[in-house]
C-alpha positions as CSV (number, residue, x, y, z in Angstrom):
1,M,143.1,77.6,53.5
2,S,145.0,80.1,52.4
3,D,147.9,79.8,50.1
4,G,149.7,82.2,52.7
5,M,150.8,84.8,50.0
6,T,148.4,86.5,48.0
7,G,144.8,85.6,50.5
8,A,143.0,83.4,48.2
9,L,141.5,80.0,49.0
10,R,143.3,76.3,48.4
11,P,141.7,73.2,47.8
12,P,142.7,71.1,51.0
13,R,145.9,68.9,50.5
14,T,145.5,66.7,53.5
15,T,142.6,63.8,55.1
16,W,142.5,67.0,57.7
17,E,141.8,69.5,55.5
18,Y,139.4,66.8,53.8
19,A,137.8,66.5,57.1
20,V,137.6,70.0,58.2
21,S,136.0,71.7,55.2
22,A,133.9,68.4,55.2
23,A,132.5,69.1,58.8
24,D,132.7,72.9,57.7
25,R,129.9,72.1,54.8
26,L,127.8,69.2,57.8
27,L,127.8,72.6,59.5
28,L,127.1,75.3,57.6
29,W,123.5,73.6,56.1
30,H,122.5,73.0,60.3
31,A,123.6,76.0,60.6
32,E,121.8,77.7,57.7
33,N,118.6,75.0,58.2
34,G,117.2,76.0,61.7
35,H,119.9,76.4,64.3
36,Q,121.8,80.0,63.2
37,D,123.4,79.5,66.3
38,A,125.5,77.3,65.7
39,G,127.0,79.3,62.7
40,E,128.0,82.1,65.0
41,E,131.7,82.1,66.6
42,P,133.6,80.9,68.3
43,L,130.9,77.2,68.1
44,R,131.4,77.4,64.8
45,L,135.1,77.3,64.5
46,Q,135.4,74.9,67.5
47,T,132.5,72.8,66.6
48,V,133.9,72.1,63.0
49,V,136.8,70.8,64.7
50,V,135.6,68.3,66.7
51,L,133.5,66.8,63.7
52,A,136.4,67.5,62.1
53,A,138.3,65.2,64.7
54,A,136.1,62.2,64.8
55,I,136.1,62.6,60.4
56,H,139.4,62.3,59.9
57,W,139.4,59.1,62.9
58,W,137.4,57.8,60.9
59,A,139.1,58.2,57.3
60,S,142.6,57.1,58.8
61,D,140.8,53.7,60.4
62,A,139.5,53.2,56.8
63,Q,142.1,53.9,55.3
64,Q,141.2,56.5,53.7
65,D,142.3,59.7,52.7
66,G,141.7,63.2,50.8
67,P,138.1,63.4,49.2
68,A,137.4,59.8,50.6
69,V,136.7,61.5,54.0
70,A,133.1,62.0,52.3
71,S,132.6,58.5,52.7
72,A,132.3,58.4,56.4
73,P,129.2,57.3,57.4
74,L,127.1,59.9,59.4
75,T,126.1,56.9,61.6
76,V,129.3,55.7,62.6
77,L,130.9,60.0,62.9
78,A,128.2,59.9,65.7
79,G,128.6,56.8,67.4
80,L,132.0,58.5,67.8
81,L,130.9,61.8,69.4
82,R,129.1,60.2,71.5
83,E,131.8,57.9,72.4
84,H,135.2,58.6,72.0
85,A,135.0,62.6,71.5
86,L,137.4,63.8,73.8
87,Q,140.7,61.4,72.6
88,L,140.1,61.7,69.2
89,L,140.3,65.8,69.6
90,R,143.3,65.1,71.6
91,E,145.1,62.0,69.1
92,C,143.8,64.5,65.6
93,P,146.2,66.5,64.2
94,A,145.1,69.9,63.6
95,P,148.1,72.2,62.6
96,A,148.3,75.9,64.5
97,G,146.0,77.3,61.0
98,C,144.3,74.6,61.4
99,G,142.1,74.1,64.4
100,G,145.9,73.8,66.0
101,E,144.4,77.3,68.5
102,Q,140.4,75.6,68.6
103,R,141.9,72.4,70.0
104,T,143.6,74.0,72.4
105,R,140.9,75.7,73.8
106,L,138.7,73.1,73.4
107,L,141.2,70.9,75.6
108,D,141.4,73.2,78.8
109,S,138.0,74.1,79.0
110,G,135.5,71.0,79.8
111,E,132.2,73.2,79.3
112,T,133.3,74.6,76.3
113,F,134.2,70.9,74.7
114,E,131.3,69.7,75.7
115,H,129.1,72.4,74.0
116,A,131.2,72.1,71.2
117,R,130.1,68.4,71.2
118,R,127.3,68.3,71.6
119,T,126.3,70.7,68.7
120,A,128.4,68.6,66.2
121,L,126.7,65.5,67.4
122,A,123.9,67.6,67.0
123,T,124.9,68.3,63.4
124,V,125.2,64.9,62.4
125,Q,121.3,63.8,64.2
126,H,119.9,67.1,62.2
127,H,121.6,65.2,58.9
128,L,120.5,61.5,59.3
129,D,116.8,63.5,60.2
130,D,116.9,64.3,57.0
131,A,117.8,61.1,54.5
132,T,117.5,57.9,54.7
133,G,118.9,54.7,54.1
134,V,123.0,54.6,55.1
135,I,124.0,58.4,55.1
136,T,127.5,59.6,54.0
137,I,128.9,63.0,53.1
138,A,129.1,62.7,50.1
139,D,124.8,61.7,50.2
140,R,125.0,65.5,50.9
141,R,126.7,66.6,48.7
142,Q,123.5,67.8,46.5
143,I,122.4,70.0,49.7
144,F,125.4,71.7,50.1
145,H,125.1,73.0,46.6
146,A,121.7,74.3,47.4
147,A,122.5,76.1,50.4
148,T,123.1,79.8,50.3
149,P,126.7,80.5,50.1
150,R,128.9,81.7,52.7
151,A,132.0,83.2,53.6
152,V,134.3,80.2,54.8
153,S,136.7,80.9,58.0
154,A,140.2,81.5,57.2
155,L,140.9,78.1,59.5
156,L,138.6,76.3,56.1
157,T,138.6,76.5,52.7
158,D,135.4,75.9,50.4
159,E,136.9,75.5,46.6
160,A,137.3,71.5,47.2
161,E,133.2,70.4,45.4
162,D,135.0,66.1,45.8
163,Y,135.2,65.8,49.9
């Protein structure tokens, strides 16, 4: 997130912002490992918001906040994306400047939403296929650090290492 004055990136502050940051990390790895189209705008931001909605819902339901969103099991996120993604998107707290605009576009277009939902699901499945056992977002941190550094959009922050 931008700090609003200097334009510098700041760490996430809310559970939603942590969910967005984690979703972006998951997606960037997916894009850098054979699915470049997933990292292209506007699909990247739309997919991040759909995936963040699932992460945020899990965190709220599990009474986890802030960095604890990293405890989200990827198999649970995959199920949420398959069965409840539209409802989760409608209910997520995406404010203006942090996913709100993308959520509006997604809710206005079933085709756009479905493309982003399928990309989010493919992202999670790619992570599951790359690992073994019960996999959480936190379990994937090592590969995030090994990934090629990329600039992060104004929607997201890349500074919080503790999600």
